[in-house]
C-alpha positions as CSV (number, residue, x, y, z in Angstrom):
1,M,127.7,114.4,54.2
2,F,125.6,115.3,57.1
3,S,122.0,115.7,56.7
4,K,121.1,118.1,59.7
5,V,123.9,120.1,60.9
6,L,123.6,122.3,64.1
7,I,125.8,125.3,64.2
8,G,126.4,127.3,67.2
9,I,126.4,131.1,66.7
10,D,127.7,132.9,69.6
11,G,128.0,136.5,68.5
12,G,131.6,136.4,67.6
13,D,134.1,135.1,65.0
14,G,133.9,131.8,66.1
15,G,130.3,131.3,65.0
16,L,130.9,132.6,61.5
17,D,133.8,130.1,61.2
18,A,131.3,127.1,62.3
19,L,128.9,128.2,59.9
20,A,131.5,128.2,56.9
21,L,132.6,124.5,58.2
22,G,129.2,123.4,58.6
23,R,128.2,124.4,55.2
24,S,131.2,122.6,53.9
25,L,130.1,119.2,55.5
26,A,126.2,119.5,54.9
27,A,124.9,117.2,52.2
28,A,123.4,119.0,49.2
29,D,120.3,118.9,50.3
30,G,121.0,119.0,54.1
31,E,119.3,121.4,56.4
32,L,121.2,123.8,58.7
33,V,120.1,124.7,62.4
34,L,121.6,128.1,63.3
35,A,121.4,128.0,67.4
36,H,122.4,130.6,69.7
37,I,122.1,129.9,73.3
38,W,121.7,132.8,75.9
39,E,121.8,132.6,79.7
40,P,118.6,132.9,81.6
41,A,120.2,135.6,84.2
42,A,120.8,137.8,81.0
43,G,116.9,138.1,80.6
44,I,116.5,138.9,84.3
45,V,119.0,141.5,83.9
46,A,117.4,143.1,80.8
47,A,114.1,143.1,82.4
48,A,115.3,144.9,85.6
49,T,117.7,147.5,83.6
50,G,115.0,148.0,80.4
51,E,118.1,146.9,78.2
52,P,117.0,144.9,75.0
53,H,116.2,141.3,76.0
54,P,118.4,138.6,74.8
55,A,115.9,136.8,72.7
56,R,115.5,139.9,70.6
57,L,119.4,140.4,70.4
58,A,119.8,136.5,69.4
59,E,117.1,137.1,66.8
60,E,119.2,139.7,65.2
61,L,122.5,138.1,65.4
62,L,121.2,135.0,63.7
63,G,119.3,136.8,61.1
64,A,122.9,138.4,60.0
65,A,124.4,135.1,60.2
66,A,121.8,133.5,57.9
67,R,121.9,136.3,55.4
68,G,123.1,134.9,52.0
69,L,122.4,131.3,52.9
70,T,120.8,129.1,50.0
71,G,118.9,125.8,50.9
72,P,117.0,124.7,53.8
73,Y,117.8,126.4,57.2
74,R,116.4,127.7,60.3
75,T,117.1,129.6,63.2
76,I,116.7,129.0,66.7
77,A,117.6,131.1,70.3
78,R,117.2,129.4,73.7
79,P,118.1,130.1,76.9
80,A,120.2,127.5,78.9
81,A,122.6,127.0,81.6
82,S,125.6,126.8,79.5
83,P,125.9,126.9,75.6
84,G,127.3,123.3,75.6
85,A,124.1,122.0,77.4
86,G,121.6,124.0,75.2
87,L,123.4,122.9,72.1
88,H,122.9,119.2,72.9
89,A,119.4,119.7,73.8
90,L,118.9,121.1,70.3
91,A,120.7,118.4,68.7
92,E,118.6,115.6,70.3
93,Q,115.5,117.7,69.6
94,F,116.0,118.1,65.9
95,G,118.0,114.8,65.3
96,C,121.1,116.5,64.3
97,D,123.7,114.3,63.1
98,L,126.7,116.8,63.2
99,L,127.1,119.8,65.6
100,V,129.7,122.5,64.6
101,V,131.2,125.1,67.0
102,G,133.9,127.5,66.5
103,S,137.2,128.5,68.1
104,A,138.3,132.2,67.9
105,S,141.6,133.7,69.2
106,A,143.5,136.5,67.6
107,Q,146.6,134.8,68.7
108,R,145.9,131.4,67.3
109,T,144.6,132.3,63.6
110,G,144.5,128.7,62.1
111,R,144.4,126.7,65.0
112,V,141.7,125.2,67.1
113,H,141.5,127.2,70.7
114,L,139.3,125.5,73.2
115,T,137.5,127.9,75.9
116,R,135.5,126.4,78.3
117,D,132.3,126.6,76.2
118,V,133.8,125.1,73.3
119,R,135.3,122.2,75.5
120,M,131.8,121.8,77.1
121,A,130.1,121.6,73.6
122,L,132.4,118.7,72.6
123,H,132.1,116.6,76.0
124,G,128.7,114.9,76.3
125,A,127.4,115.8,72.6
126,P,125.1,113.2,71.4
127,C,126.1,113.3,67.8
128,A,129.3,114.0,65.6
129,V,131.1,117.1,66.4
130,A,133.2,119.2,64.3
131,V,135.5,122.4,65.5
132,A,136.4,125.2,63.0
133,P,139.8,126.6,64.0
134,A,140.0,130.6,64.1
135,G,139.9,132.5,60.8
136,H,138.3,129.4,59.2
137,R,135.8,131.3,57.0
138,T,138.3,133.7,55.7
139,A,141.2,131.3,55.2
140,G,140.0,130.5,51.6
141,R,141.1,126.9,52.2
142,D,138.9,124.3,50.6
143,I,138.7,120.8,51.8
144,E,140.8,119.2,49.2
145,R,142.3,116.4,51.6
146,V,140.7,114.5,54.3
147,G,142.7,113.0,57.0
148,L,142.0,110.0,59.1
149,G,143.9,108.9,62.5
150,F,143.4,105.0,62.1
151,E,144.5,102.5,64.5
152,E,143.7,98.7,63.6
153,T,140.4,98.0,65.6
154,D,137.0,97.4,64.7
155,L,135.7,100.7,65.5
156,C,138.4,102.6,63.5
157,E,137.3,100.5,60.4
158,Q,133.9,101.8,60.8
159,A,135.6,105.4,60.8
160,L,137.5,104.4,57.5
161,V,134.2,103.8,56.1
162,S,132.5,107.3,57.2
163,A,136.0,108.8,55.9
164,R,135.9,107.3,52.6
165,G,132.2,108.5,52.1
166,L,133.0,111.9,53.5
167,A,135.9,112.3,51.0
168,A,133.8,111.4,48.4
169,G,131.1,113.6,49.1
170,L,133.5,116.4,49.1
171,G,135.6,115.2,46.0
172,A,138.5,115.3,48.3
173,E,141.6,112.7,48.8
174,L,141.9,110.7,51.6
175,W,144.8,110.4,53.5
176,V,145.1,107.8,56.6
177,E,147.7,107.7,59.1
178,T,148.5,105.3,61.9
179,V,151.2,105.9,64.5
180,V,153.5,103.1,65.3
181,P,155.1,103.6,68.9
182,L,158.8,104.4,69.1
183,V,159.2,101.4,71.3
184,P,157.5,98.3,69.5
185,S,154.9,96.6,71.9
186,A,156.8,93.3,71.4
187,W,160.1,94.8,73.1
188,F,160.4,93.5,76.9
189,G,164.0,94.0,77.0
190,G,166.1,96.3,79.3
191,P,168.2,99.4,77.9
192,F,168.8,99.5,74.4
193,T,172.1,97.9,74.2
194,Y,171.6,96.5,70.7
195,L,170.4,99.7,69.1
196,A,170.9,98.3,65.5
197,L,168.5,95.3,66.3
198,F,166.0,97.8,68.0
199,D,166.1,100.0,64.9
200,D,165.5,96.8,63.0
201,I,162.6,95.8,64.8
202,A,160.9,99.2,64.5
203,G,161.4,99.6,60.9
204,R,159.7,96.3,60.5
205,T,157.1,97.4,62.3
206,V,156.6,100.5,60.5
207,E,156.9,98.4,57.1
208,E,154.2,96.2,58.2
209,A,151.8,98.6,59.2
210,R,152.4,100.6,56.0
211,E,151.4,97.2,53.9
212,R,148.4,96.3,56.2
213,L,146.9,99.9,55.4
214,E,147.7,99.8,51.8
215,A,146.3,96.3,51.2
216,R,143.1,98.1,51.9
217,G,143.2,100.4,49.0
218,G,141.4,103.5,47.8
219,F,143.5,106.2,50.0
220,K,147.1,107.6,50.7
221,V,149.0,106.1,53.5
222,S,150.9,108.1,56.1
223,I,152.8,106.1,59.0
224,A,154.3,108.3,62.0
225,R,156.6,106.6,64.7
226,G,156.5,108.2,68.0
227,A,153.3,109.1,70.2
228,A,150.0,109.5,69.0
229,A,148.9,113.1,69.9
230,P,152.1,115.0,68.6
231,S,152.2,112.6,65.5
232,L,148.4,113.4,64.7
233,L,149.0,117.2,65.4
234,E,151.8,117.2,62.5
235,F,149.4,115.5,60.5
236,S,146.5,118.0,60.8
237,S,149.1,120.5,59.4
238,R,149.0,118.6,56.3
239,V,145.3,117.8,55.9
240,D,142.3,120.2,55.4
241,L,140.1,118.3,57.4
242,L,141.2,115.5,60.3
243,V,138.5,113.1,61.1
244,L,138.8,110.9,64.4
245,G,137.0,108.4,65.9
246,S,135.5,108.3,69.6
247,R,135.5,105.1,71.6
248,S,134.6,106.8,74.6
249,Y,131.1,107.0,76.1
250,G,129.2,108.3,79.1
251,P,126.0,108.4,80.6
252,A,123.1,107.8,78.0
253,R,125.7,106.8,75.2
254,R,127.2,110.8,75.2
255,M,130.4,111.2,73.6
256,L,133.5,111.9,76.0
257,L,136.9,112.6,74.4
258,G,139.8,110.3,75.2
259,S,142.9,111.8,75.8
260,T,144.4,111.4,72.6
261,S,141.4,113.1,71.0
262,D,141.4,115.9,73.4
263,A,145.0,116.7,73.1
264,V,144.6,117.0,69.2
265,V,141.6,118.9,69.4
266,R,143.3,121.3,71.7
267,D,146.2,122.4,69.2
268,A,145.2,121.1,65.5
269,A,146.2,123.1,62.5
270,C,142.8,122.4,60.6
271,P,139.1,121.7,61.5
272,V,138.6,118.4,63.5
273,L,135.6,115.9,63.1
274,I,134.9,113.6,65.7
275,L,133.0,110.7,64.7
276,P,131.0,108.7,67.6
277,L,131.4,104.9,66.9
278,P,128.7,103.2,68.8
279,V,127.1,101.2,66.6
280,L,129.6,98.1,66.1
281,A,130.1,97.9,69.7
282,E,126.4,97.7,70.5
283,T,126.1,95.1,67.8
284,E,128.8,93.0,69.1
285,A,127.4,93.6,72.6
286,H,123.9,92.1,71.2
287,E,125.6,89.3,69.5
288,A,127.6,88.2,72.5
289,A,124.4,88.3,74.6
290,A,122.6,86.3,72.3
291,A,125.3,83.5,72.2
292,S,125.3,83.3,75.8
293,E,121.7,82.4,75.9
294,P,120.6,78.8,76.2
295,V,119.4,77.2,72.7
296,A,116.6,74.8,72.9
297,A,117.1,71.5,71.4
298,G,114.7,70.5,68.5
299,G,112.8,67.1,68.8
300,S,109.9,65.4,67.4
């Protein structure tokens, strides 16, 4: 569970969906930070026309969103060049470990819809990011089944540890899915002349993947064959929260979505949580650097 959750309140249904998801993912003693970002130009227009200043409107908006909240929370409104930039700055300032944004589209209830603002909030985030699908707050859908997209890498092992803790905190069942390519990586032949042999090779790959996952224990296993993104999208329809790990980082260790996670988030059928996984990679880099340094020989 997350100790300090930053929630983007945009004045529409998406912000309320984000608030509902953020409350679900926050620790019992965690703090919620409700934030509204407004464009500086709106303040200039308000001063010139005599209309209400966006800071005052934001105060009313955040007050309405916070009504009925229990536990520690704060509200904050700031001008910024874009909602994404403003939310990223606030996440760093307050040391938030999760940023939650919403996705609202009347035609896509129950699905994530990446508007330009939502996409900018995802890319370059300094912490974990969760996206609530449209209508999440009214769906009446508790998080009873957490799903993790998994591949056998050290970084995904970290994601598995995090997903276990999250599922335990939510009192939810953990499902882990790995995707086996339709064409095994060991296949270097030409056209599929021997289809029976190909099916046998693929079948053994699936069974081996299942055995390796089941050996870890403590969760349900799902194996899919095919391309990663379509398989994980189908998986998202069978869980209440889909967890993905991000290995891609840009300048200053900011998160960048890879092609698979970007495609999954764009059309997921449930909330998606993207975990940044830099810790192990940095540890391995330090260990490699230390191993390459000359070691002074001892003597008497």
